[in-house]
C-alpha positions as CSV (number, residue, x, y, z in Angstrom):
1,M,-7.6,18.5,-8.3
2,T,-4.1,17.4,-7.4
3,G,-3.8,15.8,-4.0
4,I,-0.9,15.8,-1.6
5,G,0.1,12.3,-2.7
6,D,0.8,13.5,-6.3
7,E,2.4,16.7,-4.9
8,M,4.8,14.7,-2.7
9,R,5.7,12.4,-5.6
10,V,6.5,15.4,-7.9
11,A,8.6,16.9,-5.1
12,C,10.5,13.6,-4.8
13,A,10.6,12.9,-8.6
14,D,14.3,12.2,-8.9
15,D,14.3,9.8,-5.9
16,W,11.2,8.1,-7.1
17,R,12.5,7.5,-10.6
18,K,15.8,6.1,-9.3
19,A,14.1,3.8,-6.9
20,H,11.1,2.5,-8.8
21,Q,11.9,2.9,-12.4
22,E,15.7,2.9,-13.0
23,H,17.3,0.8,-10.3
24,P,19.2,-2.1,-11.9
25,F,17.5,-4.6,-9.6
26,V,14.0,-3.6,-10.8
27,V,15.2,-3.5,-14.4
28,A,16.8,-7.0,-14.1
29,M,13.6,-8.4,-12.5
30,G,11.6,-7.3,-15.6
31,D,14.1,-8.6,-18.2
32,G,14.8,-11.8,-16.5
33,S,18.5,-11.2,-15.9
34,L,18.3,-10.9,-12.1
35,S,20.5,-13.5,-10.5
36,L,19.0,-16.1,-8.1
37,E,21.6,-15.1,-5.5
38,R,20.3,-11.5,-5.5
39,F,16.7,-12.5,-5.5
40,Q,17.2,-14.8,-2.5
41,Y,19.0,-12.0,-0.6
42,F,16.1,-9.7,-1.4
43,M,13.4,-12.2,-0.4
44,R,15.0,-12.9,2.9
45,Q,15.5,-9.3,3.8
46,D,12.1,-8.3,2.6
47,Y,10.5,-11.0,4.8
48,L,12.2,-9.4,7.8
49,F,11.0,-6.0,6.6
50,L,7.4,-7.3,6.4
51,V,7.5,-8.4,10.0
52,D,8.0,-4.8,11.1
53,Y,5.8,-3.5,8.3
54,A,3.0,-5.5,9.8
55,R,3.6,-3.9,13.2
56,V,3.4,-0.5,11.6
57,L,0.1,-1.4,9.9
58,A,-1.3,-2.4,13.3
59,I,-0.4,0.9,14.8
60,A,-1.9,2.7,11.8
61,A,-5.2,0.8,12.5
62,A,-5.0,1.9,16.1
63,K,-4.5,5.6,15.1
64,S,-7.1,5.6,12.4
65,P,-9.7,8.4,12.7
66,S,-12.7,6.2,11.6
67,L,-13.9,2.6,11.6
68,D,-13.7,2.6,7.8
69,S,-10.1,3.5,7.7
70,M,-9.4,1.1,10.6
71,G,-10.9,-1.7,8.5
72,H,-8.8,-0.9,5.5
73,W,-5.6,-0.9,7.6
74,A,-6.7,-4.2,9.1
75,A,-7.3,-5.6,5.6
76,L,-3.8,-4.5,4.5
77,L,-2.4,-6.1,7.7
78,D,-4.2,-9.3,6.9
79,E,-2.9,-9.3,3.3
80,T,0.6,-8.7,4.5
81,L,0.6,-11.4,7.1
82,N,-1.3,-14.1,5.2
83,S,-0.6,-13.4,1.5
84,E,2.5,-11.5,1.0
85,M,4.6,-13.2,3.6
86,E,3.2,-16.6,2.4
87,L,4.5,-15.6,-1.1
88,H,7.9,-15.1,0.4
89,R,7.8,-18.4,2.3
90,G,6.7,-20.2,-0.9
91,F,9.5,-18.8,-2.9
92,C,12.1,-19.6,-0.3
93,A,10.8,-23.2,0.1
94,D,11.4,-23.5,-3.7
95,F,15.0,-22.6,-3.1
96,G,15.4,-25.0,-0.2
97,I,15.2,-22.3,2.5
98,T,13.1,-23.4,5.5
99,V,10.8,-21.1,7.4
100,G,13.2,-21.4,10.4
101,E,16.2,-20.3,8.3
102,L,14.1,-17.5,6.8
103,E,13.1,-16.2,10.2
104,S,16.6,-16.5,11.6
105,T,18.1,-14.3,8.8
106,E,20.1,-11.4,10.1
107,A,18.7,-8.0,9.2
108,M,21.2,-6.0,7.1
109,P,21.8,-2.2,7.4
110,A,19.3,-1.0,4.8
111,T,16.6,-3.2,6.3
112,V,17.2,-2.0,9.8
113,A,17.3,1.7,8.7
114,Y,14.1,1.4,6.7
115,T,12.1,-0.4,9.4
116,D,13.4,2.0,12.1
117,H,12.2,4.9,10.0
118,L,8.7,3.4,9.7
119,L,8.5,2.4,13.3
120,R,9.6,5.8,14.4
121,S,6.9,7.4,12.2
122,A,4.3,5.0,13.6
123,Y,5.1,5.6,17.3
124,D,6.0,9.3,17.2
125,G,3.9,10.6,14.3
126,D,0.2,11.2,13.7
127,I,-1.8,9.1,11.3
128,A,-1.0,11.6,8.4
129,E,2.7,11.3,8.8
130,L,2.5,7.5,9.3
131,S,0.4,7.1,6.2
132,A,2.7,9.3,4.1
133,A,5.7,7.1,5.3
134,L,3.9,4.0,4.2
135,L,2.7,5.3,0.8
136,P,5.9,4.9,-1.2
137,C,6.2,1.2,-0.5
138,Q,2.6,0.4,-1.5
139,W,2.5,2.8,-4.4
140,G,6.0,1.9,-5.6
141,Y,5.4,-1.9,-5.7
142,D,2.1,-1.3,-7.4
143,E,3.7,0.8,-10.1
144,I,6.6,-1.7,-10.6
145,G,4.2,-4.6,-10.9
146,R,2.1,-2.8,-13.5
147,T,5.1,-1.5,-15.5
148,L,7.1,-4.8,-15.5
149,A,4.0,-6.9,-16.3
150,A,3.2,-4.6,-19.3
151,N,6.8,-5.0,-20.7
152,L,7.8,-8.4,-19.3
153,Q,10.8,-10.0,-21.0
154,A,11.4,-12.6,-18.3
155,P,10.2,-16.1,-19.3
156,G,6.9,-17.3,-17.9
157,G,7.2,-19.5,-14.9
158,S,10.5,-17.9,-13.8
159,F,10.8,-16.5,-10.4
160,H,11.0,-13.1,-12.1
161,A,7.6,-13.5,-13.8
162,R,6.0,-15.0,-10.6
163,W,7.2,-12.1,-8.5
164,V,5.9,-9.5,-10.9
165,A,2.5,-11.3,-11.1
166,G,2.3,-11.2,-7.3
167,Y,2.3,-7.4,-7.3
168,N,0.4,-6.9,-10.6
169,D,-2.7,-7.9,-8.7
170,P,-6.1,-6.2,-8.7
171,A,-6.5,-6.6,-4.9
172,Y,-3.1,-5.0,-4.3
173,Q,-3.9,-2.2,-6.8
174,E,-7.3,-1.6,-5.1
175,M,-5.5,-1.1,-1.7
176,T,-3.1,1.4,-3.4
177,V,-6.0,3.4,-4.6
178,W,-7.5,3.5,-1.1
179,L,-4.2,4.5,0.5
180,R,-3.6,7.3,-2.0
181,D,-7.1,8.6,-1.4
182,F,-6.7,8.4,2.3
183,V,-3.4,10.3,2.3
184,D,-5.0,12.9,0.0
185,E,-8.0,13.2,2.5
186,L,-5.6,13.7,5.4
187,G,-3.6,16.2,3.4
188,R,-6.6,18.4,2.7
189,S,-7.2,19.1,6.5
190,A,-3.5,19.1,7.5
191,T,-1.7,22.2,8.8
192,E,1.3,23.5,7.1
193,G,3.5,21.8,9.7
194,Q,1.7,18.5,9.2
195,R,2.1,18.7,5.4
196,A,5.8,19.4,5.9
197,R,6.2,16.3,8.1
198,M,4.2,14.2,5.6
199,L,6.6,15.2,2.8
200,S,9.6,14.5,5.0
201,A,8.3,11.0,5.8
202,F,7.4,10.3,2.2
203,R,10.8,11.5,0.9
204,A,12.7,9.4,3.5
205,S,10.7,6.2,2.6
206,T,11.3,6.8,-1.1
207,R,15.0,7.0,-0.5
208,Y,14.9,3.9,1.7
209,E,13.1,2.1,-1.1
210,Y,16.2,2.8,-3.3
211,L,18.6,1.7,-0.6
212,F,16.7,-1.5,-0.1
213,W,16.9,-2.4,-3.8
214,D,20.6,-1.3,-3.7
215,A,21.4,-3.6,-0.7
216,A,20.0,-6.6,-2.6
217,W,21.8,-5.7,-5.8
218,N,25.1,-5.3,-4.0
219,L,24.5,-8.2,-1.5
220,E,25.1,-5.8,1.3
221,E,26.6,-7.1,4.6
222,W,27.5,-5.5,7.9
223,P,31.2,-4.3,7.9
224,A,33.6,-6.9,9.2
225,G,34.4,-6.5,12.9
């Protein structure tokens, strides 16, 4: 039986394909042609993204309908704060970027827009809308990690291969399965209005995923004043 997660992905198929399968940043990560400059830009912006993403996860735990789901959100929060962000700090240290420099990075327009969307979904939406807003990021990186690992052309030991390995990880994939199942469970009891809000949140996040890759690819900056 198809759940609302698959239904939302089908409804957003074009946006999903452009963000998670066809974007030149993603393609270049897999074939090893992504420039260090673009990767550094991405890692610095993604670090800032994860700071607010962790806040959203904490709100999801608070809004959870059960102790079991609260525990899963707490586990994802722990993984984000203590594993994923450490991965970013480690990469940046390799490039000579200190933690202080990383944390003082200015958030660029796509980062601000995406995190504002997630925070608004967290504060104003119910757990169903919030979970749908978070799903494209978790699911998308899971899919990218699997796909690029299976067809990796980047040399072993490169930052490209190391980044792919970080997301082609069984623990990360297990959390994706839980989140998809959780969203499907919420979708089964959702009203028509709630399902519409879930789709709207999922679609917006999928589009922001594209814009986030695009910002790194184009080295986006704020317009000159």
